[in-house]
C-alpha positions as CSV (number, residue, x, y, z in Angstrom):
1,M,91.8,62.3,94.6
2,K,90.7,64.6,91.9
3,T,92.4,68.0,91.6
4,D,90.4,71.2,91.8
5,E,90.7,71.4,88.0
6,D,89.2,67.9,87.6
7,L,86.3,68.8,89.9
8,F,85.7,72.0,88.1
9,G,85.7,70.2,84.7
10,T,83.2,67.6,86.0
11,F,81.0,70.4,87.3
12,V,81.0,72.2,84.0
13,I,80.2,69.0,82.1
14,A,77.3,68.2,84.4
15,W,76.0,71.7,84.1
16,V,76.1,71.6,80.3
17,V,74.3,68.2,80.2
18,A,71.6,69.5,82.6
19,A,71.1,72.7,80.7
20,T,70.9,70.8,77.4
21,I,68.2,68.5,78.8
22,L,66.3,71.4,80.2
23,F,66.4,73.9,77.4
24,A,66.7,71.5,74.4
25,I,64.2,68.8,75.4
26,L,62.1,69.4,78.5
27,L,61.3,73.1,78.1
28,P,60.4,73.0,74.3
29,H,58.3,69.9,75.0
30,A,56.3,71.7,77.7
31,L,55.8,74.7,75.5
32,N,55.0,72.7,72.4
33,L,58.0,74.1,70.5
34,P,60.4,72.2,68.2
35,T,63.3,70.7,70.1
36,L,66.9,70.8,69.0
37,P,66.8,67.1,67.9
38,A,63.8,67.9,65.8
39,L,65.4,71.0,64.3
40,F,68.5,69.0,63.5
41,F,66.5,66.2,61.9
42,K,64.6,68.8,59.9
43,A,67.8,70.4,58.7
44,V,69.6,67.2,57.7
45,S,67.0,64.8,56.6
46,E,63.5,66.2,56.2
47,R,61.7,64.9,53.2
48,P,60.4,67.6,50.8
49,S,56.8,68.5,50.8
50,V,55.0,66.2,48.5
51,A,53.3,69.2,46.9
52,E,56.7,70.5,45.9
53,A,58.4,67.2,45.2
54,P,58.9,65.8,41.7
55,G,56.2,63.3,40.7
56,S,53.7,64.8,43.2
57,L,50.3,63.1,43.5
58,A,48.6,66.2,44.7
59,G,45.5,67.0,42.7
60,L,44.8,63.5,41.5
61,P,41.3,62.2,42.1
62,V,40.9,60.1,45.2
63,A,38.4,57.2,45.2
64,E,35.9,56.8,48.1
65,G,36.1,53.8,50.3
66,P,33.2,52.2,52.3
67,E,30.8,54.9,53.7
68,G,32.5,57.5,51.6
69,L,35.8,57.3,53.4
70,L,38.7,59.1,51.7
71,V,41.2,58.5,54.5
72,H,41.1,56.5,57.7
73,Y,44.1,56.2,60.1
74,D,43.1,53.9,62.9
75,F,46.8,53.4,63.9
76,E,46.1,49.7,64.6
77,D,48.0,47.8,61.9
78,G,51.3,47.6,63.7
79,T,53.5,48.5,60.7
80,F,54.8,51.7,62.2
81,A,57.6,50.1,64.2
82,K,59.0,48.5,61.0
83,N,58.8,51.3,58.5
84,H,57.4,54.5,60.2
85,V,54.3,54.3,58.0
86,F,50.7,54.4,59.2
87,R,48.5,52.6,56.8
88,D,45.3,54.2,55.4
89,S,42.6,51.6,56.2
90,S,40.0,53.3,53.8
91,G,41.5,51.3,50.9
92,N,42.7,54.5,49.1
93,S,46.4,54.0,49.9
94,N,46.8,57.5,51.4
95,N,49.4,56.2,53.8
96,A,50.9,58.6,56.3
97,V,54.7,58.8,56.9
98,A,56.3,59.9,60.2
99,N,58.7,62.8,59.8
100,G,60.7,63.8,62.8
101,V,62.0,62.2,65.9
102,F,60.6,60.5,69.0
103,I,57.2,59.8,67.3
104,S,55.7,56.6,68.7
105,T,52.5,54.8,69.4
106,A,50.6,54.8,72.7
107,P,47.2,53.6,74.1
108,G,44.3,55.1,72.1
109,V,40.6,55.8,72.6
110,I,39.4,53.8,69.6
111,G,40.8,50.3,69.5
112,S,44.1,50.0,71.4
113,T,46.6,52.3,69.6
114,A,47.0,56.0,68.8
115,V,49.9,58.0,67.4
116,S,51.9,59.9,70.0
117,L,53.4,63.2,68.8
118,P,55.8,64.7,71.4
119,G,56.2,68.1,69.5
120,T,59.2,66.9,67.5
121,G,57.6,65.8,64.3
122,Y,54.4,65.1,62.3
123,L,52.8,62.8,59.8
124,Y,52.3,63.6,56.1
125,A,50.5,61.9,53.3
126,A,50.9,62.2,49.5
127,T,47.7,64.0,48.6
128,D,45.1,66.5,49.8
129,P,42.0,64.3,49.5
130,A,39.7,67.1,50.5
131,A,40.7,69.4,47.6
132,G,38.0,70.4,45.2
133,R,35.1,69.2,47.3
134,T,32.0,70.9,48.5
135,N,30.8,68.0,50.6
136,V,33.5,66.8,53.0
137,S,33.8,65.8,56.7
138,F,36.7,65.5,59.0
139,S,36.8,63.5,62.3
140,L,39.5,62.7,64.8
141,W,40.3,62.3,68.5
142,F,43.0,64.2,70.4
143,T,44.4,64.6,73.9
144,D,44.5,68.1,75.3
145,T,42.8,69.4,78.5
146,D,43.9,73.0,78.2
147,E,41.1,75.0,76.5
148,T,43.4,78.0,76.0
149,H,45.5,76.0,73.5
150,N,44.8,76.4,69.7
151,Y,47.1,73.9,68.0
152,L,46.8,72.5,64.5
153,L,45.9,68.9,64.6
154,A,45.7,68.3,60.8
155,G,45.6,70.3,57.6
156,A,46.5,70.8,54.0
157,L,47.5,74.5,53.6
158,S,49.2,76.2,50.7
159,S,52.6,77.4,51.6
160,G,52.2,80.9,50.2
161,T,49.4,83.3,49.5
162,P,46.6,83.2,48.9
163,R,46.1,80.6,51.5
164,T,44.0,77.6,50.2
165,G,43.1,74.3,51.7
166,W,41.9,73.5,55.2
167,L,43.0,73.1,58.8
168,I,41.6,71.4,61.9
169,G,42.6,73.0,65.2
170,T,42.1,72.1,68.8
171,R,39.9,75.1,69.2
172,G,39.1,76.5,65.8
173,S,39.1,75.1,62.3
174,E,39.0,76.8,58.8
175,L,38.4,76.0,55.2
176,W,39.5,78.1,52.2
177,D,38.5,78.0,48.5
178,G,40.8,78.1,45.5
179,D,40.9,81.9,45.6
180,G,42.1,82.0,49.2
181,E,38.7,83.1,50.7
182,P,37.3,81.4,53.7
183,V,34.4,79.1,52.8
184,R,32.4,80.3,55.8
185,I,30.8,83.6,55.1
186,A,31.8,86.5,57.4
187,G,28.8,87.7,59.3
188,G,26.8,84.6,58.5
189,T,24.8,82.5,61.0
190,R,26.9,81.3,63.9
191,A,25.8,79.1,66.8
192,A,28.2,78.8,69.8
193,G,28.2,75.8,72.0
194,T,29.6,75.1,75.5
195,A,31.5,71.9,75.0
196,R,34.6,71.5,77.2
197,F,37.9,69.7,76.8
198,L,38.2,66.2,78.2
199,P,41.2,63.9,78.6
200,W,40.2,62.6,75.1
201,N,38.3,64.9,72.8
202,H,36.5,64.2,69.5
203,K,36.6,67.0,66.9
204,A,34.4,66.9,63.7
205,L,34.1,69.5,60.9
206,V,31.4,69.1,58.3
207,Y,31.0,71.1,55.1
208,N,27.9,70.5,52.9
209,G,28.1,73.5,50.6
210,T,25.6,75.5,52.6
211,F,26.9,75.3,56.1
212,V,30.2,74.7,57.9
213,V,29.5,73.0,61.3
214,E,32.1,72.2,63.9
215,Y,31.6,69.7,66.7
216,L,33.5,69.1,69.9
217,N,32.7,66.0,72.0
218,G,29.3,65.6,70.3
219,D,28.2,69.2,70.7
220,V,27.9,71.9,68.0
221,V,30.4,74.6,68.9
222,S,30.0,76.7,65.7
223,A,27.8,76.7,62.6
224,Y,28.4,79.2,59.8
225,T,26.7,79.9,56.5
226,A,29.0,78.8,53.7
227,S,29.8,80.1,50.2
228,G,29.3,76.8,48.5
229,K,32.7,77.0,46.7
230,P,34.9,73.9,46.6
231,L,37.9,73.7,48.8
232,G,41.2,74.9,47.3
233,E,44.1,72.6,46.9
234,G,46.7,72.9,49.6
235,R,50.0,71.3,50.0
236,A,50.4,67.7,51.1
237,M,48.2,66.7,54.1
238,L,50.0,67.0,57.5
239,I,48.9,65.7,60.9
240,G,50.3,67.4,63.9
241,S,52.2,70.4,62.4
242,W,51.4,74.0,61.8
243,Q,53.4,74.5,58.6
244,P,55.3,76.5,57.5
245,F,55.8,77.8,61.1
246,G,57.1,74.6,62.5
247,F,55.2,74.5,65.7
248,N,54.3,70.8,66.2
249,Y,51.5,69.4,68.2
250,A,52.4,67.5,71.5
251,G,49.8,64.9,72.3
252,R,48.0,61.8,71.0
253,I,45.8,61.6,67.9
254,D,43.5,58.7,67.2
255,D,41.0,57.5,64.5
256,F,41.6,60.2,61.9
257,R,39.0,60.2,59.1
258,I,38.1,62.2,56.1
259,Y,34.8,61.5,54.3
260,G,33.9,62.6,50.8
261,R,30.4,63.5,51.9
262,A,28.8,65.6,54.6
263,L,28.0,63.6,57.7
264,D,24.7,64.3,59.4
265,P,24.4,65.0,63.1
266,P,23.5,61.4,64.1
267,E,26.6,60.1,62.3
268,V,28.8,62.6,64.1
269,A,27.2,61.5,67.4
270,A,27.8,57.9,66.6
271,L,31.5,58.6,66.0
272,Y,31.7,60.4,69.3
273,R,30.0,57.5,71.2
274,Q,32.6,55.1,69.9
275,G,35.2,56.7,72.2
276,S,33.2,58.3,74.9
């Protein structure tokens, strides 16, 4: 039989294991905070931001693929399990690299596969293909049914001030020019829609130099008069992370696209119908 000391030691070990699982993994995952494994990974092996790394490709011109595509991650090529890279199927070689732990693939809404981000990492690419453009469109699918959330799904933001670049959020999105000013004009025209979150949601943001229009599930949720200035150059493009704060998105993302032109409403509707 075990002595009282043995039983007490077993109890302490069991309590420590349970507390570690609760506070280091389950609770941060539920609250969409970085877990201890992710923080450890970040501390010991995080790759430097491409915008700050030697030999950065940031700022180089990016060609346009078919239909004006600059980037297209369909997450269907099956290479992730081998090298943790998601291939850019636009033909522009803006491949996305997984950075973090527990990132995986899961059933998607377009095709069969999406990337699953459990809040412990993100994807990054070598360039900000939207930088310097006055005609650009963003499109992606995400899973989140809580309309009170406002997590960053993708972006290319400068790490300091003034803030330049762009971000796509679950609720709100924003574009900044090279001077750090929002592209949408304060007090400009705004139209509010009533689209609601679904198990899978389609988000699109279109900038044509005159207006910035945001869509959710095929409906216009906001439309602002725009300054006409080109987007500023942010840091390397990230998917699933609100840098530099470190709060990572927990959910699935599918069919991520950036176009080097402004999509018209029927084109946005067609993208939504693919998954709806």
